[in-house]
C-alpha positions, 0 to 999 in steps of 0.5 A: 711040424713043419711038414706035418701036424698032429694037432688042430693048432699045427694043422691050421698053422700049416694050412694058413702057410701054404695057403699063402704060399699059393697066393705068393706064387699066384700073384707072382705070375699075375705080376708077370702076366701084367708086366708083360702085357701092359708094361707098367711104369711108375706108382702102378708097377711099384704096386704090381711088383710088391704084390707078391710079397704081400702074402709073406705078411700073412705068413708072418702073422700066421706064424705068430697067431700059431705062437699065440695059440700054441699051449705046449710050450715044447712045441713053441720053443721048437718053432722059435729055435727054429725060426732063429736058426733059419733067420741066422743062416739065412744071414750068414748064406746072403752075406757070404753070397754078396761077398762072393759077388764082390770080390770072387764075380759070383753070379748075381742071387736075385733077392726073391730067393731070400724068403724061401731060403729062410723057410728052407733053412728053418726047416732044415733047423726044425729037424736039427733041433727035433733030433737033438731031443729024440 
């Protein structure tokens, strides 16, 4: 379901997620352009830097709306399990990378990759959980 949909509720969820992802990318490009052109400082810099994260709130609201609207308890349960798997794996990966940075002098990981990593690991969790039920 995370990439293909069979019901109107799932299609609406996926459309909302792609719209929010597109807005996140658009706002990121806009923020980069504004910073390069205007060299913002102070409060305007903080507001502009936070702008690309706003669609993430939209994605979280879309996920909550999907979980509220989905009438199939099995589908809802699979997504909840996938979200828990993605959250746990993201915490493990980011914590492990932090230790690698501290102790093994691994290159620094930009935190902007945490959210895309979360959705990648959620998708992997979803595939594993779906395979378990086949």
